[in-house]
N, CA, C and O atoms as CSV, one atom per row, in Angstrom:
chain,resi,resn,atom,element,x,y,z
A,1,MET,N,N,-0.321,-24.926,-35.106
A,1,MET,CA,C,-2.128,-24.785,-34.721
A,1,MET,C,C,-1.967,-23.999,-33.190
A,1,MET,O,O,-1.280,-24.273,-32.206
A,2,ALA,N,N,-3.230,-22.558,-33.566
A,2,ALA,CA,C,-2.520,-21.365,-32.680
A,2,ALA,C,C,-2.318,-22.102,-30.856
A,2,ALA,O,O,-2.307,-23.205,-30.310
A,3,LYS,N,N,-2.160,-20.342,-30.418
A,3,LYS,CA,C,-1.606,-20.602,-29.292
A,3,LYS,C,C,-2.970,-20.567,-28.285
A,3,LYS,O,O,-4.063,-20.637,-28.847
A,4,GLU,N,N,-2.950,-20.514,-27.559
A,4,GLU,CA,C,-4.512,-20.786,-26.970
A,4,GLU,C,C,-4.061,-19.980,-25.504
A,4,GLU,O,O,-3.351,-20.175,-24.517
A,5,ASN,N,N,-5.111,-18.800,-26.152
A,5,ASN,CA,C,-4.985,-17.626,-24.649
A,5,ASN,C,C,-5.803,-17.776,-23.681
A,5,ASN,O,O,-7.011,-17.857,-23.907
A,6,LYS,N,N,-5.221,-17.849,-22.242
A,6,LYS,CA,C,-6.566,-18.086,-21.324
A,6,LYS,C,C,-6.708,-16.685,-21.013
A,6,LYS,O,O,-7.341,-16.388,-20.000
A,7,ASP,N,N,-6.245,-15.841,-21.689
A,7,ASP,CA,C,-6.845,-14.586,-21.307
A,7,ASP,C,C,-7.844,-13.462,-21.673
A,7,ASP,O,O,-7.968,-12.305,-21.272
A,8,ALA,N,N,-8.395,-14.082,-22.416
A,8,ALA,CA,C,-9.295,-13.520,-23.434
A,8,ALA,C,C,-10.361,-14.898,-23.809
A,8,ALA,O,O,-10.219,-16.120,-23.855
A,9,CYS,N,N,-11.612,-13.811,-24.067
A,9,CYS,CA,C,-12.884,-14.797,-24.660
A,9,CYS,C,C,-12.131,-15.203,-25.995
A,9,CYS,O,O,-11.169,-14.766,-26.627
A,10,ASP,N,N,-13.228,-16.478,-26.147
A,10,ASP,CA,C,-13.325,-16.761,-27.038
A,10,ASP,C,C,-13.687,-17.085,-28.640
A,10,ASP,O,O,-13.490,-17.906,-29.536
A,11,VAL,N,N,-14.612,-15.366,-28.215
A,11,VAL,CA,C,-15.466,-15.239,-29.348
A,11,VAL,C,C,-15.199,-13.696,-29.046
A,11,VAL,O,O,-14.234,-13.520,-28.303
A,12,ARG,N,N,-15.950,-12.381,-29.528
A,12,ARG,CA,C,-15.414,-11.100,-29.393
A,12,ARG,C,C,-16.938,-10.521,-29.343
A,12,ARG,O,O,-17.293,-10.411,-30.516
A,13,VAL,N,N,-17.739,-10.204,-28.676
A,13,VAL,CA,C,-18.868,-10.234,-27.916
A,13,VAL,C,C,-18.386,-8.277,-26.424
A,13,VAL,O,O,-17.597,-8.203,-25.482
A,14,ILE,N,N,-19.441,-7.114,-27.075
A,14,ILE,CA,C,-19.443,-6.174,-25.492
A,14,ILE,C,C,-20.447,-6.465,-24.892
A,14,ILE,O,O,-21.501,-6.811,-25.426
A,15,HIS,N,N,-20.228,-6.353,-23.614
A,15,HIS,CA,C,-21.336,-5.826,-23.395
A,15,HIS,C,C,-21.931,-5.388,-23.041
A,15,HIS,O,O,-22.461,-5.795,-22.007
A,16,GLU,N,N,-22.251,-4.366,-23.559
A,16,GLU,CA,C,-23.330,-2.707,-23.710
A,16,GLU,C,C,-23.296,-2.171,-21.949
A,16,GLU,O,O,-22.768,-1.192,-21.421
A,17,ASP,N,N,-24.150,-3.362,-21.358
A,17,ASP,CA,C,-25.119,-2.834,-19.817
A,17,ASP,C,C,-23.206,-3.145,-18.671
A,17,ASP,O,O,-23.023,-2.282,-17.813
A,18,ARG,N,N,-22.387,-3.958,-18.751
A,18,ARG,CA,C,-21.522,-4.416,-17.856
A,18,ARG,C,C,-20.375,-2.330,-18.391
A,18,ARG,O,O,-20.136,-1.323,-17.725
A,19,VAL,N,N,-20.120,-2.680,-19.615
A,19,VAL,CA,C,-19.344,-1.544,-19.551
A,19,VAL,C,C,-20.132,-0.636,-19.101
A,19,VAL,O,O,-19.720,0.003,-18.133
A,20,GLU,N,N,-21.432,-0.322,-19.636
A,20,GLU,CA,C,-21.882,1.068,-18.935
A,20,GLU,C,C,-21.347,0.903,-17.474
A,20,GLU,O,O,-20.470,1.744,-17.277
A,21,LYS,N,N,-21.555,0.165,-16.456
A,21,LYS,CA,C,-21.760,0.381,-15.829
A,21,LYS,C,C,-20.060,0.432,-14.790
A,21,LYS,O,O,-19.907,0.730,-13.605
A,22,ALA,N,N,-19.257,0.107,-15.598
A,22,ALA,CA,C,-18.272,-0.367,-15.677
A,22,ALA,C,C,-17.292,1.437,-15.541
A,22,ALA,O,O,-16.255,1.814,-14.996
A,23,HIS,N,N,-18.631,2.233,-16.578
A,23,HIS,CA,C,-17.677,3.657,-16.640
A,23,HIS,C,C,-18.934,4.604,-14.823
A,23,HIS,O,O,-18.690,5.065,-13.708
A,24,LYS,N,N,-19.908,4.409,-15.532
A,24,LYS,CA,C,-20.360,4.488,-13.971
A,24,LYS,C,C,-19.839,4.891,-12.861
A,24,LYS,O,O,-19.934,6.012,-12.361
A,25,PHE,N,N,-19.233,3.892,-12.432
A,25,PHE,CA,C,-17.906,3.284,-11.389
A,25,PHE,C,C,-16.741,4.089,-11.689
A,25,PHE,O,O,-15.888,3.967,-10.810
A,26,ASP,N,N,-16.514,4.630,-12.339
A,26,ASP,CA,C,-14.964,4.902,-13.131
A,26,ASP,C,C,-13.983,5.293,-12.193
A,26,ASP,O,O,-14.469,6.168,-11.477
A,27,LEU,N,N,-12.825,5.034,-11.882
A,27,LEU,CA,C,-12.206,6.715,-10.752
A,27,LEU,C,C,-12.112,7.785,-11.591
A,27,LEU,O,O,-12.148,7.934,-12.812
A,28,LYS,N,N,-11.999,8.415,-10.752
A,28,LYS,CA,C,-11.962,10.491,-11.784
A,28,LYS,C,C,-10.619,10.460,-11.395
A,28,LYS,O,O,-10.306,9.584,-10.589
A,29,THR,N,N,-9.688,11.296,-11.832
A,29,THR,CA,C,-8.538,11.586,-12.203
A,29,THR,C,C,-7.871,11.899,-10.861
A,29,THR,O,O,-6.688,11.657,-10.624
A,30,GLU,N,N,-8.793,12.498,-9.944
A,30,GLU,CA,C,-8.596,13.252,-8.441
A,30,GLU,C,C,-8.446,11.928,-7.403
A,30,GLU,O,O,-7.618,11.562,-6.568
A,31,GLU,N,N,-9.681,11.440,-7.919
A,31,GLU,CA,C,-9.002,10.226,-6.801
A,31,GLU,C,C,-7.936,9.053,-7.657
A,31,GLU,O,O,-7.676,8.314,-6.708
A,32,MET,N,N,-7.570,8.763,-8.241
A,32,MET,CA,C,-7.002,8.187,-9.447
A,32,MET,C,C,-4.813,8.450,-9.110
A,32,MET,O,O,-3.809,7.740,-9.055
A,33,GLY,N,N,-5.250,10.161,-8.965
A,33,GLY,CA,C,-4.146,11.251,-7.840
A,33,GLY,C,C,-3.680,10.854,-6.409
A,33,GLY,O,O,-2.514,10.737,-6.034
A,34,THR,N,N,-4.744,10.681,-5.728
A,34,THR,CA,C,-4.482,10.544,-4.186
A,34,THR,C,C,-4.350,8.492,-4.437
A,34,THR,O,O,-3.793,8.069,-3.424
A,35,LEU,N,N,-4.641,7.455,-5.283
A,35,LEU,CA,C,-4.900,6.108,-4.884
A,35,LEU,C,C,-2.821,5.884,-5.371
A,35,LEU,O,O,-2.001,5.270,-4.688
A,36,MET,N,N,-2.572,6.558,-6.600
A,36,MET,CA,C,-1.402,5.847,-7.111
A,36,MET,C,C,-0.381,5.996,-6.030
A,36,MET,O,O,0.272,5.010,-5.685
A,37,PRO,N,N,-0.165,7.390,-5.364
A,37,PRO,CA,C,0.742,7.514,-4.382
A,37,PRO,C,C,0.609,6.522,-3.862
A,37,PRO,O,O,1.536,5.714,-3.920
A,38,ILE,N,N,-0.384,6.251,-3.275
A,38,ILE,CA,C,-0.440,5.729,-2.350
A,38,ILE,C,C,-0.207,3.481,-2.803
A,38,ILE,O,O,0.298,2.743,-1.957
A,39,PHE,N,N,-0.530,3.123,-3.713
A,39,PHE,CA,C,0.094,1.865,-3.783
A,39,PHE,C,C,1.339,1.875,-4.337
A,39,PHE,O,O,2.069,0.907,-4.548
A,40,LYS,N,N,1.661,3.748,-4.698
A,40,LYS,CA,C,3.433,2.862,-5.067
A,40,LYS,C,C,3.850,2.791,-4.129
A,40,LYS,O,O,4.709,1.910,-4.159
A,41,ALA,N,N,3.720,3.496,-2.604
A,41,ALA,CA,C,4.023,3.095,-1.794
A,41,ALA,C,C,4.123,1.675,-1.332
A,41,ALA,O,O,4.744,1.189,-0.387
A,42,LEU,N,N,3.746,1.410,-1.778
A,42,LEU,CA,C,3.382,-0.198,-0.675
A,42,LEU,C,C,3.653,-1.929,-2.237
A,42,LEU,O,O,3.531,-3.154,-2.266
A,43,SER,N,N,3.990,-0.954,-3.041
A,43,SER,CA,C,4.966,-1.548,-3.741
A,43,SER,C,C,6.224,-1.660,-3.536
A,43,SER,O,O,6.913,-2.428,-4.208
A,44,ASP,N,N,6.766,-0.814,-2.454
A,44,ASP,CA,C,8.296,-1.150,-1.979
A,44,ASP,C,C,8.343,-2.178,-0.853
A,44,ASP,O,O,7.694,-2.224,0.192
A,45,ALA,N,N,9.314,-3.017,-1.355
A,45,ALA,CA,C,9.629,-4.113,0.161
A,45,ALA,C,C,9.698,-3.513,0.999
A,45,ALA,O,O,8.749,-3.498,1.783
A,46,ASN,N,N,11.026,-2.609,1.278
A,46,ASN,CA,C,11.790,-1.678,2.528
A,46,ASN,C,C,9.984,-0.767,2.896
A,46,ASN,O,O,9.472,-1.355,3.849
A,47,ARG,N,N,9.166,0.263,2.443
A,47,ARG,CA,C,8.101,0.784,2.518
A,47,ARG,C,C,7.169,-0.359,3.251
A,47,ARG,O,O,7.295,-0.238,4.469
A,48,LEU,N,N,6.554,-1.093,3.009
A,48,LEU,CA,C,5.550,-2.593,3.037
A,48,LEU,C,C,5.991,-3.602,4.700
A,48,LEU,O,O,5.477,-4.185,5.655
A,49,ARG,N,N,7.297,-3.221,4.084
A,49,ARG,CA,C,7.659,-4.356,5.203
A,49,ARG,C,C,7.576,-3.261,7.050
A,49,ARG,O,O,7.403,-3.585,8.224
A,50,ILE,N,N,7.797,-2.057,6.374
A,50,ILE,CA,C,7.413,-0.250,7.393
A,50,ILE,C,C,6.097,-0.781,7.843
A,50,ILE,O,O,5.837,-1.148,8.989
A,51,LEU,N,N,5.474,-0.784,7.046
A,51,LEU,CA,C,3.953,-0.546,7.394
A,51,LEU,C,C,3.406,-1.922,7.694
A,51,LEU,O,O,2.202,-1.884,7.947
A,52,HIS,N,N,3.902,-3.025,7.733
A,52,HIS,CA,C,3.692,-4.219,8.750
A,52,HIS,C,C,4.149,-4.077,10.151
A,52,HIS,O,O,3.827,-4.812,11.085
A,53,ALA,N,N,4.639,-3.438,10.177
A,53,ALA,CA,C,5.661,-3.364,11.292
A,53,ALA,C,C,5.217,-2.734,12.011
A,53,ALA,O,O,5.324,-3.028,13.202
A,54,LEU,N,N,4.400,-1.387,11.533
A,54,LEU,CA,C,3.748,-0.532,12.330
A,54,LEU,C,C,2.200,-0.829,12.842
A,54,LEU,O,O,1.605,-0.072,13.608
A,55,LEU,N,N,1.844,-1.607,12.495
A,55,LEU,CA,C,0.283,-2.449,12.388
A,55,LEU,C,C,0.161,-2.817,13.333
A,55,LEU,O,O,-0.874,-2.630,13.972
A,56,HIS,N,N,1.593,-3.758,13.964
A,56,HIS,CA,C,1.363,-4.270,15.156
A,56,HIS,C,C,2.124,-2.871,16.529
A,56,HIS,O,O,1.512,-2.610,17.565
A,57,GLN,N,N,3.273,-2.305,16.211
A,57,GLN,CA,C,2.890,-1.467,17.243
A,57,GLN,C,C,4.195,-0.043,16.572
A,57,GLN,O,O,4.831,-0.181,15.527
A,58,GLU,N,N,4.272,0.904,17.276
A,58,GLU,CA,C,4.752,2.741,16.843
A,58,GLU,C,C,6.172,2.164,17.173
A,58,GLU,O,O,6.315,1.325,18.062
A,59,MET,N,N,7.304,2.681,16.363
A,59,MET,CA,C,7.512,2.568,16.532
A,59,MET,C,C,9.303,3.582,15.835
A,59,MET,O,O,9.588,3.525,14.639
A,60,CYS,N,N,9.790,4.007,16.384
A,60,CYS,CA,C,10.827,4.823,15.637
A,60,CYS,C,C,11.889,3.903,14.931
A,60,CYS,O,O,12.265,2.739,15.068
A,61,VAL,N,N,12.305,5.332,13.825
A,61,VAL,CA,C,13.579,5.173,13.519
A,61,VAL,C,C,14.553,4.642,13.943
A,61,VAL,O,O,15.386,5.078,13.148
A,62,CYS,N,N,15.081,4.024,14.602
A,62,CYS,CA,C,16.600,3.094,15.168
A,62,CYS,C,C,15.792,1.913,15.180
A,62,CYS,O,O,16.414,0.932,14.773
A,63,ASP,N,N,14.691,1.702,15.492
A,63,ASP,CA,C,13.811,0.532,15.896
A,63,ASP,C,C,13.711,-0.039,14.132
A,63,ASP,O,O,13.990,-1.210,13.876
A,64,LEU,N,N,13.384,0.718,13.272
A,64,LEU,CA,C,13.116,0.047,12.223
A,64,LEU,C,C,13.834,0.057,11.179
A,64,LEU,O,O,13.472,-0.415,10.102
A,65,ALA,N,N,15.254,0.762,11.463
A,65,ALA,CA,C,16.853,0.122,11.432
A,65,ALA,C,C,16.963,-1.118,11.344
A,65,ALA,O,O,16.769,-1.832,10.360
A,66,ALA,N,N,17.474,-1.565,13.021
A,66,ALA,CA,C,17.230,-2.574,13.335
A,66,ALA,C,C,16.368,-3.730,12.964
A,66,ALA,O,O,16.526,-4.949,13.026
A,67,PHE,N,N,15.474,-3.008,12.585
A,67,PHE,CA,C,14.670,-4.150,12.282
A,67,PHE,C,C,14.744,-4.790,10.500
A,67,PHE,O,O,14.741,-5.876,9.920
A,68,LEU,N,N,14.806,-3.363,10.177
A,68,LEU,CA,C,15.271,-3.655,9.118
A,68,LEU,C,C,16.807,-4.011,8.345
A,68,LEU,O,O,16.914,-4.033,7.118
A,69,GLY,N,N,17.640,-4.206,9.026
A,69,GLY,CA,C,18.971,-3.780,8.904
A,69,GLY,C,C,19.577,-3.422,7.433
A,69,GLY,O,O,20.103,-3.981,6.471
A,70,SER,N,N,19.008,-1.639,8.047
A,70,SER,CA,C,19.153,-1.016,7.213
A,70,SER,C,C,19.753,0.651,8.168
A,70,SER,O,O,19.660,1.007,9.342
A,71,SER,N,N,20.466,1.411,6.681
A,71,SER,CA,C,20.023,2.023,7.637
A,71,SER,C,C,19.859,3.413,8.471
A,71,SER,O,O,18.900,3.680,7.747
A,72,GLU,N,N,19.940,4.738,9.493
A,72,GLU,CA,C,18.876,4.895,10.149
A,72,GLU,C,C,17.925,6.226,9.155
A,72,GLU,O,O,16.759,6.614,9.226
A,73,SER,N,N,18.978,6.583,8.357
A,73,SER,CA,C,19.080,8.030,7.093
A,73,SER,C,C,18.517,7.035,5.758
A,73,SER,O,O,18.579,7.694,4.720
A,74,ALA,N,N,18.145,6.048,5.595
A,74,ALA,CA,C,17.423,4.690,4.565
A,74,ALA,C,C,16.140,4.721,4.788
A,74,ALA,O,O,15.178,4.799,4.024
A,75,VAL,N,N,16.305,4.599,6.774
A,75,VAL,CA,C,14.453,4.260,6.672
A,75,VAL,C,C,13.689,5.808,7.015
A,75,VAL,O,O,12.482,5.806,7.257
A,76,SER,N,N,14.621,7.373,7.019
A,76,SER,CA,C,13.896,8.434,7.916
A,76,SER,C,C,13.467,8.706,6.352
A,76,SER,O,O,12.362,9.134,6.016
A,77,HIS,N,N,14.340,8.440,5.628
A,77,HIS,CA,C,14.058,8.528,3.725
A,77,HIS,C,C,12.154,8.143,3.690
A,77,HIS,O,O,11.058,8.702,3.687
A,78,GLN,N,N,12.865,6.663,3.667
A,78,GLN,CA,C,11.240,5.964,3.510
A,78,GLN,C,C,9.962,6.870,4.556
A,78,GLN,O,O,8.836,7.274,4.265
A,79,LEU,N,N,10.838,6.941,5.967
A,79,LEU,CA,C,8.848,7.164,6.723
A,79,LEU,C,C,9.064,8.668,6.191
A,79,LEU,O,O,8.026,9.255,6.498
A,80,ARG,N,N,9.792,9.425,5.638
A,80,ARG,CA,C,9.795,10.060,5.020
A,80,ARG,C,C,8.486,10.404,3.592
A,80,ARG,O,O,7.542,11.164,3.373
A,81,ASN,N,N,8.961,9.680,3.165
A,81,ASN,CA,C,7.973,8.933,1.975
A,81,ASN,C,C,6.649,9.137,2.289
A,81,ASN,O,O,5.873,10.079,2.129
A,82,LEU,N,N,6.536,7.598,2.969
A,82,LEU,CA,C,5.042,7.529,4.381
A,82,LEU,C,C,4.233,8.621,4.562
A,82,LEU,O,O,3.099,8.904,4.177
A,83,ARG,N,N,5.130,9.221,5.289
A,83,ARG,CA,C,4.140,10.948,5.564
A,83,ARG,C,C,3.351,11.585,4.654
A,83,ARG,O,O,2.164,11.891,4.771
A,84,GLN,N,N,4.496,11.861,3.246
A,84,GLN,CA,C,4.090,13.013,2.964
A,84,GLN,C,C,2.934,12.333,2.211
A,84,GLN,O,O,1.971,12.984,1.805
A,85,THR,N,N,3.096,10.590,1.981
A,85,THR,CA,C,1.750,9.974,0.880
A,85,THR,C,C,0.284,9.954,2.243
A,85,THR,O,O,-0.862,9.578,1.999
A,86,GLY,N,N,0.676,10.354,3.312
A,86,GLY,CA,C,-0.291,10.283,4.738
A,86,GLY,C,C,-0.503,9.095,4.727
A,86,GLY,O,O,-1.723,9.029,4.882
A,87,LEU,N,N,0.201,7.248,4.577
A,87,LEU,CA,C,-0.060,7.022,5.665
A,87,LEU,C,C,1.026,6.211,6.549
A,87,LEU,O,O,1.299,5.019,6.693
A,88,VAL,N,N,1.482,7.350,7.036
A,88,VAL,CA,C,1.552,7.728,8.456
A,88,VAL,C,C,1.697,8.388,9.571
A,88,VAL,O,O,0.721,9.134,9.491
A,89,GLU,N,N,2.187,8.639,10.508
A,89,GLU,CA,C,2.282,9.863,11.011
A,89,GLU,C,C,2.527,10.080,12.330
A,89,GLU,O,O,1.598,9.880,13.114
A,90,ASN,N,N,3.685,10.483,12.785
A,90,ASN,CA,C,4.785,10.609,13.912
A,90,ASN,C,C,3.925,11.242,14.838
A,90,ASN,O,O,2.846,11.793,14.622
A,91,ARG,N,N,4.739,11.046,16.235
A,91,ARG,CA,C,4.348,11.844,17.501
A,91,ARG,C,C,5.776,11.550,18.521
A,91,ARG,O,O,6.211,10.446,18.847
A,92,ARG,N,N,6.256,12.728,18.844
A,92,ARG,CA,C,7.741,13.303,19.450
A,92,ARG,C,C,7.445,12.988,21.327
A,92,ARG,O,O,6.736,13.643,22.091
A,93,GLU,N,N,8.110,12.013,21.558
A,93,GLU,CA,C,7.708,11.732,22.712
A,93,GLU,C,C,9.609,12.483,23.303
A,93,GLU,O,O,10.471,11.607,23.239
A,94,GLY,N,N,9.935,13.346,23.604
A,94,GLY,CA,C,11.554,13.426,24.005
A,94,GLY,C,C,11.408,13.603,23.554
A,94,GLY,O,O,10.469,14.275,23.129
A,95,THR,N,N,12.767,12.863,22.930
A,95,THR,CA,C,13.313,12.814,21.718
A,95,THR,C,C,13.305,12.909,21.001
A,95,THR,O,O,13.690,13.728,20.166
A,96,VAL,N,N,12.275,11.044,21.121
A,96,VAL,CA,C,12.355,10.340,20.530
A,96,VAL,C,C,11.323,10.356,19.538
A,96,VAL,O,O,10.197,10.741,19.853
A,97,LEU,N,N,11.622,9.924,18.209
A,97,LEU,CA,C,10.166,10.201,17.315
A,97,LEU,C,C,10.103,8.792,16.985
A,97,LEU,O,O,11.009,8.019,16.674
A,98,TYR,N,N,8.004,8.483,17.200
A,98,TYR,CA,C,7.690,7.313,17.046
A,98,TYR,C,C,6.990,7.427,15.889
A,98,TYR,O,O,6.503,8.541,15.693
A,99,TYR,N,N,6.836,6.747,15.219
A,99,TYR,CA,C,5.792,7.043,13.922
A,99,TYR,C,C,4.801,5.450,14.385
A,99,TYR,O,O,5.130,4.447,15.019
A,100,THR,N,N,3.363,5.905,13.633
A,100,THR,CA,C,2.751,4.745,13.452
A,100,THR,C,C,1.839,5.274,12.112
A,100,THR,O,O,1.831,6.302,11.436
A,101,LEU,N,N,0.750,3.453,12.107
A,101,LEU,CA,C,-0.024,3.893,10.822
A,101,LEU,C,C,-1.540,5.384,10.918
A,101,LEU,O,O,-2.006,5.893,11.938
A,102,THR,N,N,-1.733,5.533,10.147
A,102,THR,CA,C,-2.830,6.504,10.358
A,102,THR,C,C,-4.185,6.326,10.153
A,102,THR,O,O,-5.067,7.180,10.070
A,103,SER,N,N,-4.242,5.341,10.093
A,103,SER,CA,C,-5.471,5.543,9.813
A,103,SER,C,C,-5.915,3.924,10.174
A,103,SER,O,O,-5.091,3.019,10.045
A,104,GLY,N,N,-7.478,3.641,10.697
A,104,GLY,CA,C,-6.857,2.598,10.784
A,104,GLY,C,C,-8.079,1.339,9.438
A,104,GLY,O,O,-8.375,0.189,9.762
A,105,LYS,N,N,-8.573,2.034,7.963
A,105,LYS,CA,C,-8.758,1.453,6.545
A,105,LYS,C,C,-7.307,0.751,5.825
A,105,LYS,O,O,-7.171,-0.153,5.000
A,106,LEU,N,N,-6.163,1.758,6.670
A,106,LEU,CA,C,-5.005,1.035,6.121
A,106,LEU,C,C,-4.203,-0.317,6.663
A,106,LEU,O,O,-3.365,-1.022,6.101
A,107,ARG,N,N,-4.891,-0.401,8.181
A,107,ARG,CA,C,-4.958,-1.470,9.034
A,107,ARG,C,C,-5.262,-2.491,7.956
A,107,ARG,O,O,-4.778,-3.449,7.353
A,108,GLU,N,N,-6.296,-1.765,8.058
A,108,GLU,CA,C,-7.436,-3.587,7.537
A,108,GLU,C,C,-7.184,-3.845,5.949
A,108,GLU,O,O,-7.776,-4.769,5.390
A,109,LEU,N,N,-6.378,-3.083,5.312
A,109,LEU,CA,C,-5.991,-3.248,3.806
A,109,LEU,C,C,-4.799,-3.594,4.024
A,109,LEU,O,O,-4.541,-4.119,2.941
A,110,ILE,N,N,-3.668,-3.708,4.772
A,110,ILE,CA,C,-2.504,-4.098,4.923
A,110,ILE,C,C,-3.018,-6.013,5.209
A,110,ILE,O,O,-2.846,-7.042,4.556
A,111,THR,N,N,-3.816,-5.618,6.779
A,111,THR,CA,C,-4.063,-6.681,7.303
A,111,THR,C,C,-5.647,-8.279,6.630
A,111,THR,O,O,-6.114,-9.332,7.064
A,112,THR,N,N,-5.779,-7.490,5.571
A,112,THR,CA,C,-6.502,-8.327,4.588
A,112,THR,C,C,-5.634,-8.591,3.561
A,112,THR,O,O,-5.706,-9.806,3.374
A,113,ALA,N,N,-4.733,-8.029,2.678
A,113,ALA,CA,C,-3.544,-8.843,2.092
A,113,ALA,C,C,-2.813,-9.875,2.478
A,113,ALA,O,O,-2.408,-10.716,1.675
A,114,CYS,N,N,-2.588,-9.911,3.650
A,114,CYS,CA,C,-1.807,-10.558,4.268
A,114,CYS,C,C,-2.518,-11.505,4.777
A,114,CYS,O,O,-1.876,-12.234,5.534
A,115,HIS,N,N,-3.821,-11.816,4.615
A,115,HIS,CA,C,-4.316,-12.905,5.056
A,115,HIS,C,C,-5.504,-13.184,3.728
A,115,HIS,O,O,-6.542,-13.787,4.003
A,116,GLN,N,N,-5.299,-12.794,2.595
A,116,GLN,CA,C,-5.677,-13.548,1.322
A,116,GLN,C,C,-4.130,-14.579,0.942
A,116,GLN,O,O,-4.048,-15.736,0.530
A,117,ILE,N,N,-3.020,-13.540,1.303
A,117,ILE,CA,C,-2.216,-14.187,0.711
A,117,ILE,C,C,-1.840,-16.657,1.700
A,117,ILE,O,O,-1.652,-17.826,1.364
A,118,HIS,N,N,-1.989,-15.795,2.825
A,118,HIS,CA,C,-2.145,-17.168,3.904
A,118,HIS,C,C,-3.121,-18.044,2.893
A,118,HIS,O,O,-2.521,-18.887,2.227
A,119,GLN,N,N,-4.086,-17.980,2.761
A,119,GLN,CA,C,-5.739,-18.881,2.702
A,119,GLN,C,C,-4.793,-19.274,1.363
A,119,GLN,O,O,-3.960,-18.779,0.603
A,120,ASP,N,N,-5.673,-20.772,1.681
A,120,ASP,CA,C,-5.536,-21.910,-0.049
A,120,ASP,C,C,-6.662,-22.405,-0.263
A,120,ASP,O,O,-6.843,-23.129,-1.242
Protein backbone atom coordinates (compact mmCIF):
# COMPACT_ATOMS: atom_id res chain seq x y z
CA MET A 1 0.00 0.00 0.00
CA ALA A 2 1.39 3.38 -1.03
CA LYS A 3 2.14 5.90 1.69
CA GLU A 4 -0.02 9.03 1.49
CA ASN A 5 1.95 12.22 0.83
CA LYS A 6 0.31 15.02 2.80
CA ASP A 7 2.56 17.63 1.17
CA ALA A 8 1.70 16.96 -2.46
CA CYS A 9 -1.38 17.09 -4.69
CA ASP A 10 -3.14 13.86 -5.55
CA VAL A 11 -2.94 14.81 -9.25
CA ARG A 12 -0.27 16.75 -11.13
CA VAL A 13 -1.66 19.98 -12.58
CA ILE A 14 0.13 23.28 -13.22
CA HIS A 15 -1.91 26.46 -12.77
CA GLU A 16 -0.15 28.73 -15.27
CA ASP A 17 -1.78 31.90 -13.88
CA ARG A 18 -0.45 31.16 -10.38
CA VAL A 19 3.01 30.36 -11.68
CA GLU A 20 3.02 33.62 -13.67
CA LYS A 21 1.92 35.61 -10.61
CA ALA A 22 4.66 33.97 -8.53
CA HIS A 23 7.22 35.01 -11.16
CA LYS A 24 5.82 38.55 -11.15
CA PHE A 25 6.42 38.92 -7.40
CA ASP A 26 9.58 36.81 -7.21
CA LEU A 27 12.50 38.21 -5.21
CA LYS A 28 15.31 39.75 -7.19
CA THR A 29 18.86 38.55 -6.59
CA GLU A 30 19.82 41.76 -4.77
CA GLU A 31 16.72 41.51 -2.57
CA MET A 32 17.64 37.95 -1.62
CA GLY A 33 21.17 39.15 -0.93
CA THR A 34 19.75 41.64 1.57
CA LEU A 35 17.19 39.32 3.17
CA MET A 36 19.33 36.21 3.59
CA PRO A 37 21.76 37.68 6.17
CA ILE A 38 18.81 39.05 8.15
CA PHE A 39 17.10 35.66 8.35
CA LYS A 40 20.42 33.97 9.05
CA ALA A 41 20.95 36.38 11.96
CA LEU A 42 17.45 35.65 13.22
CA SER A 43 18.06 31.88 13.08
CA ASP A 44 20.69 31.87 15.84
CA ALA A 45 19.23 31.36 19.34
CA ASN A 46 21.52 33.83 21.13
CA ARG A 47 21.12 36.53 18.49
CA LEU A 48 17.35 36.05 18.59
CA ARG A 49 17.38 36.36 22.40
CA ILE A 50 19.48 39.53 22.11
CA LEU A 51 17.09 41.04 19.59
CA HIS A 52 14.09 40.13 21.73
CA ALA A 53 15.72 41.71 24.81
CA LEU A 54 16.50 44.85 22.80
CA LEU A 55 12.88 44.95 21.68
CA HIS A 56 12.00 46.12 25.19
CA GLN A 57 14.98 48.35 26.09
CA GLU A 58 18.46 49.35 25.07
CA MET A 59 21.22 47.37 26.77
CA CYS A 60 25.00 47.32 26.92
CA VAL A 61 27.25 44.32 26.27
CA CYS A 62 27.70 43.71 30.02
CA ASP A 63 23.93 43.62 30.58
CA LEU A 64 23.36 41.30 27.64
CA ALA A 65 26.17 38.97 28.76
CA ALA A 66 24.62 38.74 32.24
CA PHE A 67 21.19 38.15 30.69
CA LEU A 68 22.45 35.36 28.41
CA GLY A 69 24.84 33.87 30.95
CA SER A 70 27.59 34.25 28.36
CA SER A 71 30.93 36.00 28.10
CA GLU A 72 31.09 39.65 27.08
CA SER A 73 33.39 38.63 24.25
CA ALA A 74 30.83 36.18 22.84
CA VAL A 75 28.03 38.75 23.13
CA SER A 76 30.21 41.43 21.54
CA HIS A 77 30.82 39.08 18.60
CA GLN A 78 27.08 38.50 18.18
CA LEU A 79 26.37 42.24 18.41
CA ARG A 80 29.01 42.93 15.76
CA ASN A 81 27.23 40.48 13.47
CA LEU A 82 23.85 42.08 14.18
CA ARG A 83 25.27 45.57 13.62
CA GLN A 84 26.90 44.57 10.32
CA THR A 85 23.59 43.07 9.22
CA GLY A 86 21.90 46.36 10.08
CA LEU A 87 19.65 44.95 12.80
CA VAL A 88 21.11 46.85 15.76
CA GLU A 89 22.87 50.13 16.28
CA ASN A 90 24.78 51.52 19.21
CA ARG A 91 25.30 54.81 20.98
CA ARG A 92 27.97 55.78 23.43
CA GLU A 93 27.15 57.37 26.76
CA GLY A 94 30.45 58.12 28.45
CA THR A 95 32.27 54.82 28.66
CA VAL A 96 29.17 52.67 28.08
CA LEU A 97 28.04 51.53 24.64
CA TYR A 98 24.28 50.89 24.45
CA TYR A 99 22.64 48.78 21.76
CA THR A 100 19.13 49.10 20.36
CA LEU A 101 17.13 47.74 17.43
CA THR A 102 17.53 49.82 14.28
CA SER A 103 14.06 49.68 12.83
CA GLY A 104 10.42 49.80 13.76
CA LYS A 105 9.89 47.17 11.06
CA LEU A 106 12.24 44.78 12.90
CA ARG A 107 10.30 45.41 16.12
CA GLU A 108 7.11 44.63 14.23
CA LEU A 109 8.58 41.43 12.76
CA ILE A 110 9.76 40.11 16.14
CA THR A 111 6.52 41.11 17.89
CA THR A 112 4.40 39.50 15.19
CA ALA A 113 6.45 36.28 15.30
CA CYS A 114 6.15 36.12 19.09
CA HIS A 115 2.39 36.68 18.95
CA GLN A 116 2.13 33.94 16.32
CA ILE A 117 3.70 31.30 18.58
CA HIS A 118 1.38 32.23 21.44
CA GLN A 119 -1.83 31.91 19.43
CA ASP A 120 -3.91 28.77 19.88
